[in-house]
Structure formats: C-alpha cells, structure tokens
C-alpha positions in Angstrom: -34.8 201.1 41.4 -34.4 203.1 38.2 -35.5 200.3 35.9 -38.8 200.1 37.8 -39.5 203.8 37.2 -42.2 203.8 34.4 -41.1 207.3 33.2 -37.5 206.2 32.8 -38.6 202.9 31.2 -40.6 204.9 28.6 -37.6 207.2 27.9 -35.3 204.3 27.4 -37.8 202.7 25.1 -38.2 205.9 23.1 -34.4 206.2 22.8 -34.0 202.7 21.5 -36.9 203.1 19.0 -35.3 206.3 17.7 -32.0 204.4 17.2 -33.7 201.8 15.0 -34.0 202.5 11.3 -36.5 200.5 9.3 -36.3 197.0 10.6 -32.6 197.3 11.5 -32.0 197.7 15.2 -28.7 199.2 16.6 -25.8 196.7 16.8 -27.6 194.4 14.3 -25.6 196.2 11.5 -22.2 194.7 12.3 -19.1 196.8 11.7 -15.7 195.1 11.6 -14.7 196.0 15.2 -16.4 195.3 18.5 -14.9 198.4 20.2 -12.4 201.2 19.8 -9.7 199.1 21.3 -10.3 196.4 18.7 -10.1 199.0 15.9 -6.6 199.8 16.8 -5.6 196.2 17.5 -7.1 195.0 14.2 -5.4 197.7 12.1 -2.1 197.0 13.9 -2.3 193.3 13.2 -3.0 193.8 9.5 -0.9 196.9 8.8 1.6 197.3 11.6 4.4 198.8 9.4 2.2 201.1 7.4 2.5 204.9 8.0 -0.7 206.4 9.4 0.6 209.9 10.3 3.0 211.8 8.0 4.3 214.2 10.6 5.5 213.1 13.1 6.0 209.9 11.1 4.1 207.2 12.9 3.2 203.7 11.8 0.3 201.7 13.1 2.7 199.9 15.4 4.1 203.2 16.7 0.6 204.6 17.3 -0.5 201.4 19.0 2.5 201.4 21.3 1.9 205.0 22.3 -1.7 204.1 23.2 -0.5 201.2 25.4 2.0 203.4 27.2 -0.7 206.0 27.7 -3.1 203.4 29.2 -0.3 202.3 31.6 0.3 206.0 32.6 -3.4 206.7 33.1 -3.6 203.7 35.4 -0.5 204.9 37.3 -2.2 208.2 38.1 -5.3 206.5 39.4 -7.6 206.4 36.4 -10.2 203.6 36.5 -12.4 201.8 34.0 -15.7 203.7 33.2 -14.2 206.9 34.8 -14.9 210.1 32.9 -11.6 211.8 31.8 -11.6 215.2 30.2 -9.6 215.5 27.0 -7.1 218.4 27.1 -6.0 220.4 24.0 -2.6 218.9 23.2 -0.5 219.2 20.1 -1.4 216.7 17.4 -1.4 213.8 17.7 -1.2 213.7 21.5 -4.9 214.4 22.2 -5.8 211.7 19.7 -3.4 209.2 21.3 -4.8 210.1 24.8 -8.3 209.5 23.5 -7.5 206.0 22.4 -5.5 205.4 25.6 -8.7 206.3 27.6 -10.7 203.8 25.6 -7.9 201.2 25.9 -8.3 201.1 29.6 -12.1 201.1 29.4 -12.7 204.7 30.6 -14.9 207.4 29.1 -13.6 210.4 27.3 -15.2 213.8 28.0 -15.1 216.8 25.7 -15.8 219.8 28.0 -15.9 222.4 25.1 -16.2 225.7 26.8 -18.2 224.5 29.8 -16.7 225.2 33.3 -15.3 222.2 35.0 -17.5 222.9 38.0 -20.6 222.6 35.9 -19.4 219.3 34.5 -18.6 218.0 38.0 -22.2 218.7 38.9 -23.3 216.2 36.2 -20.5 213.6 36.3 -19.1 211.8 39.3 -15.4 211.1 39.9 -14.2 213.1 36.9 -10.4 213.2 36.1 -8.7 216.3 34.7 -5.5 216.3 32.7 -3.6 219.5 32.2 -3.5 221.3 28.8 0.2 221.7 29.5 0.8 217.9 29.5 3.6 216.7 27.1 2.2 213.3 26.5 5.2 211.9 24.6 7.6 212.9 27.4 5.4 211.7 30.3 4.7 208.2 28.8 8.1 207.3 27.4 9.2 205.3 30.4 6.0 203.3 30.6 5.7 199.8 29.1 4.3 199.3 25.6 2.2 196.3 26.7 -1.0 196.9 28.5 -3.5 194.3 29.7 -6.9 195.9 30.1 -8.8 195.0 33.2 -12.1 196.0 31.5 -13.2 195.8 27.9 -16.3 197.8 27.1 -18.7 196.5 24.5 -20.2 198.4 21.5 -23.3 199.7 23.3 -21.4 201.3 26.3 -20.4 204.9 26.7 -17.2 206.0 24.9 -17.6 209.8 24.8 -19.5 212.5 26.5 -19.5 215.9 24.8 -20.7 219.2 26.2 -20.3 221.2 23.0 -24.0 222.2 22.9 -24.0 223.0 26.6 -25.9 219.7 27.3 -24.1 216.5 28.1 -24.5 214.2 25.1 -23.6 210.5 25.6 -22.2 208.6 22.6 -21.4 204.9 22.5 -18.5 203.0 20.9 -21.1 201.9 18.3 -22.3 205.5 17.6 -18.7 206.6 16.9 -17.8 203.6 14.7 -21.0 203.6 12.7 -20.7 207.3 12.0 -17.2 206.9 10.8 -18.2 204.0 8.7 -21.1 206.0 7.2 -18.8 208.8 6.3 -16.3 206.5 4.7 -19.1 205.1 2.5 -20.5 208.5 1.6 -17.1 210.0 0.6 -15.9 206.7 -0.9 -12.6 207.0 1.0 -10.1 204.3 -0.1 -7.2 202.9 1.9 -3.9 204.8 1.8 -5.7 208.1 0.9 -3.8 211.1 2.4 -6.4 212.8 4.5 -6.5 216.0 6.6 -8.9 217.6 9.0 -8.4 220.9 10.8 -10.6 220.3 13.9 -9.3 220.8 17.4 -10.3 218.4 20.3 -13.4 220.3 21.3 -16.2 218.4 19.6 -17.4 214.9 18.8 -16.8 215.7 15.1 -13.1 216.0 16.0 -13.2 212.5 17.4 -14.9 211.1 14.3 -13.2 213.0 11.5 -9.7 213.4 12.9 -9.1 210.6 15.4 -11.2 207.7 14.1 -11.9 208.1 10.4 -8.3 208.1 9.1 -7.5 205.0 11.1 -10.8 203.2 10.4 -10.3 203.9 6.6 -6.6 202.9 6.6 -5.6 206.4 5.5 -2.5 208.5 6.1 -3.0 211.7 8.0 -1.1 214.5 6.1 -1.5 218.2 6.8 0.8 219.3 4.0 -0.2 217.4 0.8 -3.5 215.7 1.5 -5.6 214.0 -1.3 -8.7 214.8 0.7 -9.3 217.6 3.3 -12.3 217.8 5.5 -12.3 221.2 7.3 -14.4 223.9 8.8 -13.2 226.1 5.9 -11.1 225.8 2.7 -11.5 222.1 2.4 -12.6 219.6 -0.2 -15.5 219.0 2.1 -16.8 221.6 4.5 -18.1 220.8 8.0 -21.2 222.9 8.8 -23.1 223.2 12.0 -26.0 225.2 10.6 -28.0 222.0 9.8 -31.2 224.1 9.8 -30.1 225.2 6.3 -29.1 221.8 5.0 -31.6 221.8 2.2 -29.4 224.5 0.7 -26.1 222.7 1.3 -23.9 221.9 -1.7 -22.8 218.3 -2.3 -19.5 219.1 -0.6 -21.0 220.3 2.6 -21.3 217.9 5.5 -23.9 218.7 8.1 -22.7 218.2 11.7 -25.2 217.4 14.5 -23.6 216.3 17.8 -26.8 214.5 18.8 -26.3 212.3 15.8 -22.6 211.7 16.9 -21.1 214.0 14.2 -22.2 213.8 10.6 -25.9 213.7 9.7 -25.7 214.3 6.0 -23.4 214.9 3.0 -25.1 217.7 1.1 -28.8 217.2 1.8 -28.6 213.4 1.7 -28.6 211.5 5.0 -25.6 209.3 5.7 -25.9 205.5 5.9 -28.2 204.3 8.6 -29.5 207.7 9.4 -32.8 209.3 8.4 -34.1 212.7 9.2 -37.0 215.1 8.4 -36.3 218.8 8.5 -39.3 221.0 9.2 -39.6 224.7 9.8 -39.5 224.4 13.6 -37.7 221.1 14.2 -35.3 218.4 13.0 -36.5 214.8 13.5 -33.8 212.1 13.5 -33.8 208.3 13.5 -30.8 205.9 13.1 -27.8 204.2 14.4 -25.6 207.3 14.9 -28.3 208.8 17.2 -26.8 209.4 20.7 -27.5 207.3 23.8 -29.2 210.3 25.2 -28.6 213.4 27.2 -27.3 213.3 30.8 -30.4 215.3 31.6 -33.4 212.9 31.8 -35.9 215.8 31.6 -34.3 216.8 28.3 -34.5 213.2 27.1 -38.2 213.1 28.0 -38.9 216.2 25.9 -36.7 215.3 23.0 -37.3 211.6 22.4 -40.8 210.7 21.2 -42.3 207.6 19.8 -41.6 208.9 16.3 -37.9 209.6 16.9 -35.6 212.2 18.3 -36.5 215.9 17.9 -34.3 219.1 18.0 -36.5 222.2 18.2 -35.3 225.4 16.7 
C-alpha cells in the first residue's frame, strides 16, 4: 500500500513541513469558509441582493442560482464527485460560474493550459471534457436552482489541478482561499470596491484573482470603471511571472508562482503566510499557499526537501 512506502511517506512529510510557516501548520490559520461551496453560500446569506458583477448585472443570489443550476447540469451529464473536469474558455462569467459549479458538486477543476488532452489523460483518470463552444447560460436555464450536494470536500482536499507550467500542480481549497485572503490583506481591498482583472481561464492566477478574490472580498467586478485593476498589463497592479527578478519588482508588481497557488509576493514582500528565499539558482518557498504537490512523485521527490520547496532555475 502507498502509505507503507517509505519514499512516499518521506515525500508527504516534506510537503507538509514545507506548508508550515513558523509554528503555524496549514489549516490552523482559520479562514471564514470551510470550502469553496461555503464561500458562495456564506456570501449569499449575508449579501444576496448585492450586485457582484456589473455586466451582465448579477447579484450574489443570481450567481449562486447559476452555480446550483450548473451543478445539476453537470450531474445530468454524468459528472461525479472528485472527478477531474477541464475548464473551457467561455465568455465571462461563464467559466467562473462553471468553476464554482464543479466545486459545488465536489469535483475537481482542471486547467489544461496548452497541454494536449491526451497528455492530461495519461496523468488523470476519468477526466471530463466540456466544449469551448458551450453556452452555459442556455444549457443550464431549464435546470433547478436548488442542488443538494452528495459530497462536500473539506479544505485540505484537491480543488484545482493546473498544467500551466507543463507539470500537473495540485491545489487544495485551502490553498486557493488562503492565497485570496493574503492578497486581500496585502492590497487592503475593501468590500464594494469595483475590481477588474483581465486574465483568461488558463491559469491558477485566473481562479484566484478573477473568480475568487472579488467574491471573497465582497467586491463588484466591473470591466469599465474599476476602482482597482489587477492585470497582466496596464493595471493598478501588474501580474508578473518572472519571479526570478522579483527583487527588482516595484511595489505595484505582483509575483505569480503557480506552485504557490498564484501570488507569492507584492513587490518583493512575501504575502501573508508565505516565506521565500530567492537565490541565484533557485527559489525556496514555505507557507500555506504552497501546493499539495505535483502529480509526478519523482518531481515531488526532487523539489520538496526538509527545508522547504525548491524551484531550480
């Protein structure tokens, strides 16, 4: 059995140790929601009538009902809890609603980036594909707005697998929520702020900055007159993937590292519950946003050490 494999046991121990920061272990730092499903449910209970998307105009209740309908539709086409489902590129906010619908039914969202589906199928079993031509609003309109989940994942379970670096990166519900929480703290984002992000659904940063952060922070997503824009270019804050250069980042640059869920620093300062050491040949990371691991155990073995997680340049 796997848990009796001494090499696998050591890898799992190294991953857990790397996710600890100081004396604080992952999950000990409690965030307000025990899962993605609870995030949406909690916001809907408190602010059901508040607008959360400017165009198309959607309230928390509208968004929640779309998610429920989506979960019912997914179940009708054979989707199952824990099943990996690839996120297609749909018009905003359809991919975002689908993402939450996947989580609502306890499945795992997959971002394939530019990786061939066949390559992904070699690494994940029973994967479900949804066409990029799907019109989600049309397809779910006749489904019920009440959904009773058969399975509710906990914070430590897989929520998202992204292949944007070419390697399968596993992220938990906690990874995603704590990363969004850390960004909210770092940028001091207040409720009802009009926010915009130009990312498309091809990265974990899209999930954190565009799908989760506005809702987690109680903001309004507005692409025309935002108070705050977080973009890959021409934004109040710029998302940058060249974290090797983060010592030279301005205070408005956000370093993105998918292995650390999404954000790793604002300027050169690590986000809350993340610590890193940038050296000439590697980046060492510890903290609660650190991924659950790669799908490839050999890669986990070479990347997770007793002192943390290492990306080698």
